[in-house]
Gaussian input, Z-matrix of N, CA and C with variables (Angstrom, degrees):
# hf/3-21g

backbone

0 1
 N
 C     1     B1
 C     2     B2     1     A1
 N     3     B3     2     A2     1     D1
 C     4     B4     3     A3     2     D2
 C     5     B5     4     A4     3     D3
 N     6     B6     5     A5     4     D4
 C     7     B7     6     A6     5     D5
 C     8     B8     7     A7     6     D6
 N     9     B9     8     A8     7     D7
 C    10    B10     9     A9     8     D8
 C    11    B11    10    A10     9     D9
 N    12    B12    11    A11    10    D10
 C    13    B13    12    A12    11    D11
 C    14    B14    13    A13    12    D12
 N    15    B15    14    A14    13    D13
 C    16    B16    15    A15    14    D14
 C    17    B17    16    A16    15    D15
 N    18    B18    17    A17    16    D16
 C    19    B19    18    A18    17    D17
 C    20    B20    19    A19    18    D18
 N    21    B21    20    A20    19    D19
 C    22    B22    21    A21    20    D20
 C    23    B23    22    A22    21    D21
 N    24    B24    23    A23    22    D22
 C    25    B25    24    A24    23    D23
 C    26    B26    25    A25    24    D24
 N    27    B27    26    A26    25    D25
 C    28    B28    27    A27    26    D26
 C    29    B29    28    A28    27    D27
 N    30    B30    29    A29    28    D28
 C    31    B31    30    A30    29    D29
 C    32    B32    31    A31    30    D30
 N    33    B33    32    A32    31    D31
 C    34    B34    33    A33    32    D32
 C    35    B35    34    A34    33    D33
 N    36    B36    35    A35    34    D34
 C    37    B37    36    A36    35    D35
 C    38    B38    37    A37    36    D36
 N    39    B39    38    A38    37    D37
 C    40    B40    39    A39    38    D38
 C    41    B41    40    A40    39    D39
 N    42    B42    41    A41    40    D40
 C    43    B43    42    A42    41    D41
 C    44    B44    43    A43    42    D42
 N    45    B45    44    A44    43    D43
 C    46    B46    45    A45    44    D44
 C    47    B47    46    A46    45    D45
 N    48    B48    47    A47    46    D46
 C    49    B49    48    A48    47    D47
 C    50    B50    49    A49    48    D48
 N    51    B51    50    A50    49    D49
 C    52    B52    51    A51    50    D50
 C    53    B53    52    A52    51    D51
 N    54    B54    53    A53    52    D52
 C    55    B55    54    A54    53    D53
 C    56    B56    55    A55    54    D54
 N    57    B57    56    A56    55    D55
 C    58    B58    57    A57    56    D56
 C    59    B59    58    A58    57    D57
 N    60    B60    59    A59    58    D58
 C    61    B61    60    A60    59    D59
 C    62    B62    61    A61    60    D60
 N    63    B63    62    A62    61    D61
 C    64    B64    63    A63    62    D62
 C    65    B65    64    A64    63    D63
 N    66    B66    65    A65    64    D64
 C    67    B67    66    A66    65    D65
 C    68    B68    67    A67    66    D66
 N    69    B69    68    A68    67    D67
 C    70    B70    69    A69    68    D68
 C    71    B71    70    A70    69    D69
 N    72    B72    71    A71    70    D70
 C    73    B73    72    A72    71    D71
 C    74    B74    73    A73    72    D72
 N    75    B75    74    A74    73    D73
 C    76    B76    75    A75    74    D74
 C    77    B77    76    A76    75    D75
 N    78    B78    77    A77    76    D76
 C    79    B79    78    A78    77    D77
 C    80    B80    79    A79    78    D78
 N    81    B81    80    A80    79    D79
 C    82    B82    81    A81    80    D80
 C    83    B83    82    A82    81    D81
 N    84    B84    83    A83    82    D82
 C    85    B85    84    A84    83    D83
 C    86    B86    85    A85    84    D84
 N    87    B87    86    A86    85    D85
 C    88    B88    87    A87    86    D86
 C    89    B89    88    A88    87    D87
 N    90    B90    89    A89    88    D88
 C    91    B91    90    A90    89    D89
 C    92    B92    91    A91    90    D90
 N    93    B93    92    A92    91    D91
 C    94    B94    93    A93    92    D92
 C    95    B95    94    A94    93    D93
 N    96    B96    95    A95    94    D94
 C    97    B97    96    A96    95    D95
 C    98    B98    97    A97    96    D96
 N    99    B99    98    A98    97    D97
 C   100   B100    99    A99    98    D98
 C   101   B101   100   A100    99    D99
 N   102   B102   101   A101   100   D100
 C   103   B103   102   A102   101   D101
 C   104   B104   103   A103   102   D102
 N   105   B105   104   A104   103   D103
 C   106   B106   105   A105   104   D104
 C   107   B107   106   A106   105   D105
 N   108   B108   107   A107   106   D106
 C   109   B109   108   A108   107   D107
 C   110   B110   109   A109   108   D108
 N   111   B111   110   A110   109   D109
 C   112   B112   111   A111   110   D110
 C   113   B113   112   A112   111   D111
 N   114   B114   113   A113   112   D112
 C   115   B115   114   A114   113   D113
 C   116   B116   115   A115   114   D114
 N   117   B117   116   A116   115   D115
 C   118   B118   117   A117   116   D116
 C   119   B119   118   A118   117   D117
 N   120   B120   119   A119   118   D118
 C   121   B121   120   A120   119   D119
 C   122   B122   121   A121   120   D120
 N   123   B123   122   A122   121   D121
 C   124   B124   123   A123   122   D122
 C   125   B125   124   A124   123   D123
 N   126   B126   125   A125   124   D124
 C   127   B127   126   A126   125   D125
 C   128   B128   127   A127   126   D126
 N   129   B129   128   A128   127   D127
 C   130   B130   129   A129   128   D128
 C   131   B131   130   A130   129   D129
 N   132   B132   131   A131   130   D130
 C   133   B133   132   A132   131   D131
 C   134   B134   133   A133   132   D132
 N   135   B135   134   A134   133   D133
 C   136   B136   135   A135   134   D134
 C   137   B137   136   A136   135   D135
 N   138   B138   137   A137   136   D136
 C   139   B139   138   A138   137   D137
 C   140   B140   139   A139   138   D138
 N   141   B141   140   A140   139   D139
 C   142   B142   141   A141   140   D140
 C   143   B143   142   A142   141   D141
 N   144   B144   143   A143   142   D142
 C   145   B145   144   A144   143   D143
 C   146   B146   145   A145   144   D144
 N   147   B147   146   A146   145   D145
 C   148   B148   147   A147   146   D146
 C   149   B149   148   A148   147   D147
 N   150   B150   149   A149   148   D148
 C   151   B151   150   A150   149   D149
 C   152   B152   151   A151   150   D150
 N   153   B153   152   A152   151   D151
 C   154   B154   153   A153   152   D152
 C   155   B155   154   A154   153   D153
 N   156   B156   155   A155   154   D154
 C   157   B157   156   A156   155   D155
 C   158   B158   157   A157   156   D156
 N   159   B159   158   A158   157   D157
 C   160   B160   159   A159   158   D158
 C   161   B161   160   A160   159   D159
 N   162   B162   161   A161   160   D160
 C   163   B163   162   A162   161   D161
 C   164   B164   163   A163   162   D162
 N   165   B165   164   A164   163   D163
 C   166   B166   165   A165   164   D164
 C   167   B167   166   A166   165   D165
 N   168   B168   167   A167   166   D166
 C   169   B169   168   A168   167   D167
 C   170   B170   169   A169   168   D168
 N   171   B171   170   A170   169   D169
 C   172   B172   171   A171   170   D170
 C   173   B173   172   A172   171   D171
 N   174   B174   173   A173   172   D172
 C   175   B175   174   A174   173   D173
 C   176   B176   175   A175   174   D174
 N   177   B177   176   A176   175   D175
 C   178   B178   177   A177   176   D176
 C   179   B179   178   A178   177   D177
 N   180   B180   179   A179   178   D178
 C   181   B181   180   A180   179   D179
 C   182   B182   181   A181   180   D180
 N   183   B183   182   A182   181   D181
 C   184   B184   183   A183   182   D182
 C   185   B185   184   A184   183   D183
 N   186   B186   185   A185   184   D184
 C   187   B187   186   A186   185   D185
 C   188   B188   187   A187   186   D186
 N   189   B189   188   A188   187   D187
 C   190   B190   189   A189   188   D188
 C   191   B191   190   A190   189   D189
 N   192   B192   191   A191   190   D190
 C   193   B193   192   A192   191   D191
 C   194   B194   193   A193   192   D192
 N   195   B195   194   A194   193   D193
 C   196   B196   195   A195   194   D194
 C   197   B197   196   A196   195   D195
 N   198   B198   197   A197   196   D196
 C   199   B199   198   A198   197   D197
 C   200   B200   199   A199   198   D198
 N   201   B201   200   A200   199   D199
 C   202   B202   201   A201   200   D200
 C   203   B203   202   A202   201   D201
 N   204   B204   203   A203   202   D202
 C   205   B205   204   A204   203   D203
 C   206   B206   205   A205   204   D204
 N   207   B207   206   A206   205   D205
 C   208   B208   207   A207   206   D206
 C   209   B209   208   A208   207   D207
 N   210   B210   209   A209   208   D208
 C   211   B211   210   A210   209   D209
 C   212   B212   211   A211   210   D210
 N   213   B213   212   A212   211   D211
 C   214   B214   213   A213   212   D212
 C   215   B215   214   A214   213   D213
 N   216   B216   215   A215   214   D214
 C   217   B217   216   A216   215   D215
 C   218   B218   217   A217   216   D216
 N   219   B219   218   A218   217   D217
 C   220   B220   219   A219   218   D218
 C   221   B221   220   A220   219   D219
 N   222   B222   221   A221   220   D220
 C   223   B223   222   A222   221   D221
 C   224   B224   223   A223   222   D222
 N   225   B225   224   A224   223   D223
 C   226   B226   225   A225   224   D224
 C   227   B227   226   A226   225   D225
 N   228   B228   227   A227   226   D226
 C   229   B229   228   A228   227   D227
 C   230   B230   229   A229   228   D228
 N   231   B231   230   A230   229   D229
 C   232   B232   231   A231   230   D230
 C   233   B233   232   A232   231   D231
 N   234   B234   233   A233   232   D232
 C   235   B235   234   A234   233   D233
 C   236   B236   235   A235   234   D234
 N   237   B237   236   A236   235   D235
 C   238   B238   237   A237   236   D236
 C   239   B239   238   A238   237   D237
 N   240   B240   239   A239   238   D238
 C   241   B241   240   A240   239   D239
 C   242   B242   241   A241   240   D240
 N   243   B243   242   A242   241   D241
 C   244   B244   243   A243   242   D242
 C   245   B245   244   A244   243   D243
 N   246   B246   245   A245   244   D244
 C   247   B247   246   A246   245   D245
 C   248   B248   247   A247   246   D246
 N   249   B249   248   A248   247   D247
 C   250   B250   249   A249   248   D248
 C   251   B251   250   A250   249   D249
 N   252   B252   251   A251   250   D250
 C   253   B253   252   A252   251   D251
 C   254   B254   253   A253   252   D252
 N   255   B255   254   A254   253   D253
 C   256   B256   255   A255   254   D254
 C   257   B257   256   A256   255   D255
 N   258   B258   257   A257   256   D256
 C   259   B259   258   A258   257   D257
 C   260   B260   259   A259   258   D258
 N   261   B261   260   A260   259   D259
 C   262   B262   261   A261   260   D260
 C   263   B263   262   A262   261   D261
 N   264   B264   263   A263   262   D262
 C   265   B265   264   A264   263   D263
 C   266   B266   265   A265   264   D264
 N   267   B267   266   A266   265   D265
 C   268   B268   267   A267   266   D266
 C   269   B269   268   A268   267   D267
 N   270   B270   269   A269   268   D268
 C   271   B271   270   A270   269   D269
 C   272   B272   271   A271   270   D270
 N   273   B273   272   A272   271   D271
 C   274   B274   273   A273   272   D272
 C   275   B275   274   A274   273   D273
 N   276   B276   275   A275   274   D274
 C   277   B277   276   A276   275   D275
 C   278   B278   277   A277   276   D276
 N   279   B279   278   A278   277   D277
 C   280   B280   279   A279   278   D278
 C   281   B281   280   A280   279   D279
 N   282   B282   281   A281   280   D280
 C   283   B283   282   A282   281   D281
 C   284   B284   283   A283   282   D282
 N   285   B285   284   A284   283   D283
 C   286   B286   285   A285   284   D284
 C   287   B287   286   A286   285   D285
 N   288   B288   287   A287   286   D286
 C   289   B289   288   A288   287   D287
 C   290   B290   289   A289   288   D288
 N   291   B291   290   A290   289   D289
 C   292   B292   291   A291   290   D290
 C   293   B293   292   A292   291   D291
 N   294   B294   293   A293   292   D292
 C   295   B295   294   A294   293   D293
 C   296   B296   295   A295   294   D294
 N   297   B297   296   A296   295   D295
 C   298   B298   297   A297   296   D296
 C   299   B299   298   A298   297   D297
 N   300   B300   299   A299   298   D298
 C   301   B301   300   A300   299   D299
 C   302   B302   301   A301   300   D300
 N   303   B303   302   A302   301   D301
 C   304   B304   303   A303   302   D302
 C   305   B305   304   A304   303   D303
 N   306   B306   305   A305   304   D304
 C   307   B307   306   A306   305   D305
 C   308   B308   307   A307   306   D306

   B1=1.4318
   B2=1.5110
   B3=1.3051
   B4=1.4656
   B5=1.5196
   B6=1.3366
   B7=1.4617
   B8=1.5226
   B9=1.3223
   B10=1.4588
   B11=1.5317
   B12=1.3290
   B13=1.4649
   B14=1.5209
   B15=1.3418
   B16=1.4696
   B17=1.5269
   B18=1.3225
   B19=1.4676
   B20=1.5228
   B21=1.3230
   B22=1.4565
   B23=1.5221
   B24=1.3235
   B25=1.4545
   B26=1.5219
   B27=1.3125
   B28=1.4595
   B29=1.5231
   B30=1.3492
   B31=1.4557
   B32=1.5218
   B33=1.3190
   B34=1.4574
   B35=1.5155
   B36=1.3199
   B37=1.4601
   B38=1.5209
   B39=1.3103
   B40=1.4638
   B41=1.5308
   B42=1.3246
   B43=1.4587
   B44=1.5228
   B45=1.3351
   B46=1.4695
   B47=1.5282
   B48=1.3198
   B49=1.4640
   B50=1.5157
   B51=1.2964
   B52=1.4679
   B53=1.5216
   B54=1.3338
   B55=1.4520
   B56=1.5256
   B57=1.3194
   B58=1.4646
   B59=1.5260
   B60=1.3086
   B61=1.4650
   B62=1.5225
   B63=1.3241
   B64=1.4595
   B65=1.5263
   B66=1.3155
   B67=1.4641
   B68=1.5282
   B69=1.3348
   B70=1.4669
   B71=1.5258
   B72=1.3165
   B73=1.4560
   B74=1.5236
   B75=1.3010
   B76=1.4647
   B77=1.5324
   B78=1.3287
   B79=1.4688
   B80=1.5261
   B81=1.3204
   B82=1.4538
   B83=1.5201
   B84=1.3193
   B85=1.4527
   B86=1.5233
   B87=1.3203
   B88=1.4471
   B89=1.5185
   B90=1.2990
   B91=1.4560
   B92=1.5182
   B93=1.2866
   B94=1.4631
   B95=1.5246
   B96=1.3276
   B97=1.4631
   B98=1.5206
   B99=1.3126
   B100=1.4641
   B101=1.5117
   B102=1.3188
   B103=1.4619
   B104=1.5253
   B105=1.3241
   B106=1.4586
   B107=1.5174
   B108=1.3222
   B109=1.4607
   B110=1.5328
   B111=1.3233
   B112=1.4572
   B113=1.5191
   B114=1.3220
   B115=1.4489
   B116=1.5254
   B117=1.3124
   B118=1.4648
   B119=1.5264
   B120=1.3331
   B121=1.4676
   B122=1.5312
   B123=1.3437
   B124=1.4608
   B125=1.5220
   B126=1.3190
   B127=1.4638
   B128=1.5257
   B129=1.3203
   B130=1.4632
   B131=1.5330
   B132=1.3361
   B133=1.4685
   B134=1.5255
   B135=1.3386
   B136=1.4602
   B137=1.5249
   B138=1.3251
   B139=1.4642
   B140=1.5252
   B141=1.3258
   B142=1.4676
   B143=1.5211
   B144=1.3218
   B145=1.4654
   B146=1.5258
   B147=1.3238
   B148=1.4679
   B149=1.5286
   B150=1.3141
   B151=1.4610
   B152=1.5290
   B153=1.3232
   B154=1.4629
   B155=1.5233
   B156=1.3201
   B157=1.4671
   B158=1.5214
   B159=1.3429
   B160=1.4620
   B161=1.5278
   B162=1.3175
   B163=1.4698
   B164=1.5308
   B165=1.3199
   B166=1.4589
   B167=1.5294
   B168=1.3343
   B169=1.4678
   B170=1.5200
   B171=1.3405
   B172=1.4611
   B173=1.5310
   B174=1.3428
   B175=1.4774
   B176=1.5339
   B177=1.3433
   B178=1.4601
   B179=1.5281
   B180=1.3418
   B181=1.4632
   B182=1.5253
   B183=1.3356
   B184=1.4643
   B185=1.5273
   B186=1.3271
   B187=1.4628
   B188=1.5224
   B189=1.3287
   B190=1.4703
   B191=1.5271
   B192=1.3242
   B193=1.4692
   B194=1.5236
   B195=1.3364
   B196=1.4623
   B197=1.5225
   B198=1.3305
   B199=1.4656
   B200=1.5232
   B201=1.3339
   B202=1.4608
   B203=1.5261
   B204=1.3293
   B205=1.4609
   B206=1.5180
   B207=1.3170
   B208=1.4580
   B209=1.5272
   B210=1.3404
   B211=1.4628
   B212=1.5271
   B213=1.3203
   B214=1.4570
   B215=1.5243
   B216=1.3150
   B217=1.4723
   B218=1.5215
   B219=1.3061
   B220=1.4562
   B221=1.5283
   B222=1.3266
   B223=1.4589
   B224=1.5212
   B225=1.3306
   B226=1.4598
   B227=1.5322
   B228=1.3347
   B229=1.4551
   B230=1.5213
   B231=1.3100
   B232=1.4603
   B233=1.5242
   B234=1.3400
   B235=1.4607
   B236=1.5250
   B237=1.3148
   B238=1.4645
   B239=1.5301
   B240=1.3045
   B241=1.4570
   B242=1.5218
   B243=1.3078
   B244=1.4575
   B245=1.5230
   B246=1.3093
   B247=1.4679
   B248=1.5208
   B249=1.3276
   B250=1.4626
   B251=1.5196
   B252=1.3266
   B253=1.4587
   B254=1.5193
   B255=1.3215
   B256=1.4612
   B257=1.5241
   B258=1.3229
   B259=1.4721
   B260=1.5300
   B261=1.3171
   B262=1.4612
   B263=1.5340
   B264=1.3361
   B265=1.4680
   B266=1.5248
   B267=1.3254
   B268=1.4609
   B269=1.5255
   B270=1.3193
   B271=1.4702
   B272=1.5251
   B273=1.3123
   B274=1.4657
   B275=1.5237
   B276=1.3315
   B277=1.4579
   B278=1.5226
   B279=1.3254
   B280=1.4644
   B281=1.5263
   B282=1.3214
   B283=1.4626
   B284=1.5248
   B285=1.3158
   B286=1.4676
   B287=1.5283
   B288=1.3301
   B289=1.4744
   B290=1.5149
   B291=1.3300
   B292=1.4780
   B293=1.5270
   B294=1.2999
   B295=1.4684
   B296=1.5290
   B297=1.3260
   B298=1.4562
   B299=1.5242
   B300=1.3152
   B301=1.4657
   B302=1.5161
   B303=1.3222
   B304=1.4597
   B305=1.5142
   B306=1.3325
   B307=1.4651
   B308=1.5098
   A1=108.49
   A2=115.17
   A3=121.05
   A4=108.25
   A5=115.04
   A6=121.10
   A7=110.66
   A8=114.21
   A9=119.43
   A10=108.25
   A11=116.92
   A12=121.27
   A13=113.36
   A14=117.20
   A15=121.75
   A16=112.50
   A17=116.94
   A18=123.60
   A19=113.85
   A20=116.65
   A21=120.65
   A22=107.63
   A23=116.73
   A24=120.77
   A25=110.36
   A26=115.90
   A27=121.95
   A28=110.58
   A29=115.92
   A30=119.98
   A31=109.81
   A32=115.23
   A33=123.38
   A34=107.61
   A35=116.69
   A36=120.06
   A37=110.05
   A38=115.48
   A39=120.54
   A40=110.46
   A41=116.54
   A42=122.30
   A43=109.23
   A44=117.88
   A45=119.25
   A46=110.08
   A47=116.19
   A48=121.93
   A49=108.16
   A50=121.18
   A51=125.88
   A52=111.63
   A53=114.96
   A54=121.78
   A55=108.52
   A56=117.04
   A57=121.75
   A58=109.37
   A59=115.89
   A60=120.87
   A61=111.52
   A62=117.40
   A63=122.35
   A64=108.44
   A65=117.34
   A66=122.46
   A67=112.83
   A68=118.04
   A69=120.90
   A70=111.43
   A71=117.02
   A72=121.59
   A73=109.98
   A74=117.26
   A75=122.51
   A76=108.73
   A77=116.71
   A78=118.48
   A79=111.31
   A80=115.91
   A81=121.47
   A82=107.61
   A83=116.52
   A84=120.88
   A85=108.82
   A86=116.14
   A87=122.15
   A88=109.67
   A89=115.10
   A90=121.41
   A91=107.33
   A92=116.11
   A93=121.89
   A94=110.68
   A95=116.34
   A96=123.04
   A97=105.45
   A98=117.59
   A99=120.97
   A100=114.31
   A101=116.67
   A102=122.47
   A103=105.54
   A104=116.21
   A105=120.41
   A106=111.70
   A107=115.92
   A108=122.89
   A109=106.57
   A110=115.72
   A111=120.71
   A112=110.30
   A113=115.61
   A114=119.57
   A115=106.63
   A116=115.72
   A117=120.54
   A118=111.51
   A119=117.33
   A120=119.08
   A121=111.59
   A122=117.97
   A123=120.48
   A124=110.53
   A125=117.21
   A126=120.52
   A127=111.50
   A128=116.28
   A129=119.84
   A130=110.52
   A131=117.22
   A132=120.27
   A133=110.06
   A134=116.18
   A135=121.62
   A136=111.29
   A137=117.00
   A138=120.35
   A139=112.58
   A140=117.13
   A141=120.68
   A142=113.10
   A143=116.82
   A144=120.25
   A145=110.11
   A146=117.95
   A147=118.73
   A148=109.96
   A149=116.07
   A150=120.22
   A151=108.57
   A152=116.70
   A153=121.39
   A154=109.97
   A155=115.52
   A156=119.58
   A157=111.53
   A158=117.73
   A159=119.34
   A160=110.85
   A161=116.74
   A162=120.79
   A163=110.31
   A164=116.59
   A165=120.42
   A166=111.55
   A167=116.97
   A168=120.36
   A169=111.37
   A170=116.32
   A171=121.59
   A172=113.30
   A173=116.57
   A174=121.57
   A175=109.94
   A176=115.49
   A177=122.87
   A178=107.97
   A179=116.12
   A180=120.48
   A181=113.57
   A182=119.07
   A183=119.23
   A184=111.74
   A185=117.41
   A186=119.58
   A187=111.35
   A188=117.66
   A189=120.59
   A190=110.26
   A191=116.90
   A192=119.63
   A193=110.72
   A194=116.60
   A195=119.64
   A196=111.74
   A197=117.09
   A198=119.84
   A199=112.62
   A200=116.46
   A201=120.52
   A202=111.95
   A203=116.48
   A204=121.06
   A205=115.12
   A206=118.62
   A207=121.89
   A208=108.15
   A209=117.98
   A210=119.60
   A211=112.01
   A212=115.39
   A213=122.61
   A214=106.39
   A215=116.38
   A216=121.51
   A217=109.04
   A218=115.70
   A219=121.94
   A220=109.53
   A221=116.10
   A222=123.04
   A223=107.08
   A224=116.57
   A225=120.28
   A226=110.28
   A227=115.53
   A228=121.72
   A229=109.18
   A230=116.19
   A231=121.34
   A232=111.49
   A233=117.19
   A234=121.58
   A235=111.42
   A236=115.78
   A237=121.18
   A238=108.28
   A239=116.50
   A240=120.90
   A241=110.52
   A242=115.46
   A243=122.85
   A244=107.36
   A245=116.38
   A246=120.89
   A247=109.97
   A248=115.52
   A249=121.18
   A250=106.73
   A251=115.07
   A252=121.36
   A253=112.35
   A254=116.19
   A255=122.04
   A256=107.73
   A257=118.60
   A258=120.44
   A259=114.20
   A260=117.94
   A261=121.01
   A262=112.12
   A263=117.23
   A264=121.20
   A265=112.28
   A266=116.99
   A267=120.71
   A268=111.42
   A269=118.96
   A270=121.57
   A271=110.59
   A272=117.96
   A273=121.05
   A274=110.57
   A275=117.37
   A276=120.95
   A277=111.21
   A278=116.91
   A279=120.60
   A280=110.79
   A281=116.81
   A282=120.89
   A283=110.60
   A284=116.79
   A285=122.34
   A286=110.45
   A287=117.35
   A288=121.35
   A289=112.31
   A290=116.97
   A291=120.50
   A292=110.49
   A293=117.12
   A294=121.67
   A295=110.87
   A296=117.22
   A297=121.72
   A298=113.34
   A299=116.38
   A300=119.82
   A301=113.37
   A302=116.99
   A303=120.50
   A304=113.23
   A305=118.48
   A306=122.31
   A307=110.20
   D1=155.22
   D2=176.60
   D3=-127.39
   D4=150.40
   D5=-178.42
   D6=-124.00
   D7=165.79
   D8=171.19
   D9=-86.77
   D10=-174.44
   D11=-177.74
   D12=-68.38
   D13=-14.09
   D14=179.18
   D15=-102.17
   D16=13.72
   D17=-179.51
   D18=65.61
   D19=26.81
   D20=170.44
   D21=-91.14
   D22=139.71
   D23=179.83
   D24=-64.62
   D25=135.76
   D26=172.50
   D27=-101.28
   D28=-38.84
   D29=-178.42
   D30=-162.86
   D31=147.27
   D32=173.87
   D33=-117.54
   D34=143.47
   D35=178.00
   D36=-149.48
   D37=154.88
   D38=172.68
   D39=-86.24
   D40=-6.31
   D41=175.77
   D42=-103.53
   D43=154.27
   D44=176.86
   D45=-62.63
   D46=128.61
   D47=175.61
   D48=-135.20
   D49=145.57
   D50=1.37
   D51=-75.25
   D52=158.65
   D53=176.38
   D54=-66.95
   D55=131.05
   D56=-178.79
   D57=-86.96
   D58=98.34
   D59=-178.25
   D60=-93.81
   D61=-31.41
   D62=-178.64
   D63=-111.47
   D64=109.55
   D65=-175.50
   D66=-63.07
   D67=-16.18
   D68=178.67
   D69=-75.18
   D70=-21.44
   D71=-179.29
   D72=-91.48
   D73=149.87
   D74=178.47
   D75=-125.93
   D76=92.39
   D77=-179.72
   D78=-70.54
   D79=153.52
   D80=170.90
   D81=-84.06
   D82=125.84
   D83=177.04
   D84=-106.11
   D85=136.74
   D86=179.53
   D87=-123.05
   D88=146.05
   D89=174.19
   D90=-104.77
   D91=137.25
   D92=-176.44
   D93=-86.94
   D94=129.53
   D95=171.21
   D96=-110.99
   D97=116.03
   D98=-173.29
   D99=-86.65
   D100=91.16
   D101=171.94
   D102=-121.50
   D103=114.00
   D104=-172.35
   D105=-120.92
   D106=151.92
   D107=170.95
   D108=-129.83
   D109=126.67
   D110=-177.34
   D111=-128.27
   D112=149.18
   D113=167.12
   D114=-78.70
   D115=151.47
   D116=-177.87
   D117=-55.60
   D118=-42.09
   D119=-177.67
   D120=-64.77
   D121=-31.50
   D122=177.04
   D123=-67.53
   D124=-39.02
   D125=177.51
   D126=-68.12
   D127=-38.31
   D128=179.22
   D129=-65.69
   D130=-39.71
   D131=176.75
   D132=-63.34
   D133=-43.62
   D134=-178.99
   D135=-55.80
   D136=-43.51
   D137=-176.93
   D138=-67.95
   D139=-19.77
   D140=179.66
   D141=-89.20
   D142=-17.64
   D143=178.87
   D144=-81.60
   D145=137.98
   D146=174.34
   D147=-70.34
   D148=153.81
   D149=175.81
   D150=-58.42
   D151=137.69
   D152=-179.37
   D153=-87.35
   D154=164.97
   D155=-179.51
   D156=-62.22
   D157=-44.71
   D158=179.97
   D159=-63.22
   D160=-39.50
   D161=176.41
   D162=-59.78
   D163=-43.02
   D164=-179.66
   D165=-67.50
   D166=-37.90
   D167=179.18
   D168=-65.20
   D169=-49.09
   D170=-173.24
   D171=-89.24
   D172=-17.32
   D173=-173.65
   D174=59.94
   D175=44.11
   D176=179.06
   D177=-129.68
   D178=106.95
   D179=-173.58
   D180=-66.38
   D181=-22.57
   D182=-179.84
   D183=-65.76
   D184=-20.12
   D185=175.40
   D186=-64.84
   D187=-27.58
   D188=177.14
   D189=-62.45
   D190=-40.40
   D191=176.23
   D192=-63.02
   D193=-49.95
   D194=-178.01
   D195=-60.26
   D196=-42.01
   D197=-178.80
   D198=-69.46
   D199=-18.70
   D200=176.48
   D201=-99.49
   D202=14.47
   D203=173.25
   D204=81.12
   D205=14.73
   D206=179.80
   D207=-95.59
   D208=118.02
   D209=-178.26
   D210=-72.53
   D211=149.87
   D212=174.54
   D213=-124.16
   D214=116.49
   D215=-179.85
   D216=-84.45
   D217=134.89
   D218=-178.93
   D219=-106.91
   D220=148.51
   D221=176.88
   D222=-128.88
   D223=129.16
   D224=-179.22
   D225=-82.53
   D226=140.39
   D227=178.10
   D228=-142.39
   D229=159.41
   D230=175.37
   D231=-106.62
   D232=7.72
   D233=-178.89
   D234=-71.25
   D235=138.09
   D236=174.93
   D237=-87.94
   D238=147.95
   D239=-179.57
   D240=-137.98
   D241=174.56
   D242=174.10
   D243=-112.37
   D244=132.59
   D245=-179.97
   D246=-82.46
   D247=141.46
   D248=172.01
   D249=-126.43
   D250=94.01
   D251=179.79
   D252=-109.87
   D253=-25.06
   D254=179.78
   D255=-135.99
   D256=157.86
   D257=-177.16
   D258=-52.78
   D259=-32.59
   D260=-178.91
   D261=-65.73
   D262=-23.42
   D263=-179.91
   D264=-70.73
   D265=-18.91
   D266=-176.71
   D267=-61.53
   D268=-38.88
   D269=179.43
   D270=-61.97
   D271=-41.04
   D272=178.03
   D273=-64.80
   D274=-38.45
   D275=178.59
   D276=-66.56
   D277=-40.05
   D278=178.19
   D279=-63.62
   D280=-40.36
   D281=177.10
   D282=-64.18
   D283=-41.77
   D284=177.75
   D285=-60.32
   D286=-43.76
   D287=179.37
   D288=-65.56
   D289=-34.09
   D290=178.59
   D291=-59.50
   D292=-32.35
   D293=178.23
   D294=-58.79
   D295=-34.21
   D296=-177.93
   D297=-92.44
   D298=-32.11
   D299=-174.68
   D300=-97.55
   D301=-21.90
   D302=-177.68
   D303=74.16
   D304=6.99
   D305=-179.05
   D306=-94.08

């Protein structure tokens, strides 16, 4: 994902962005951790909007908010996480949580 100077999301992608065209430059790459807080009315609006083309291409629903003019504020962290993108990832997440809970 990439942000503007105020840490608002500009775009999310499953591919590394920005594209490195000039090898002399060293862009900062960030990985997105999706933890969101929404007001109920924002969620209700979201469900009424059709999926956008960018959302369909990337399979990332937060693009629907951005394409409808709703800002998403980003916060940088150094915490490591476990991704859950497919049902099989859930077992890895449960194992990761056991490290913290001891259960």
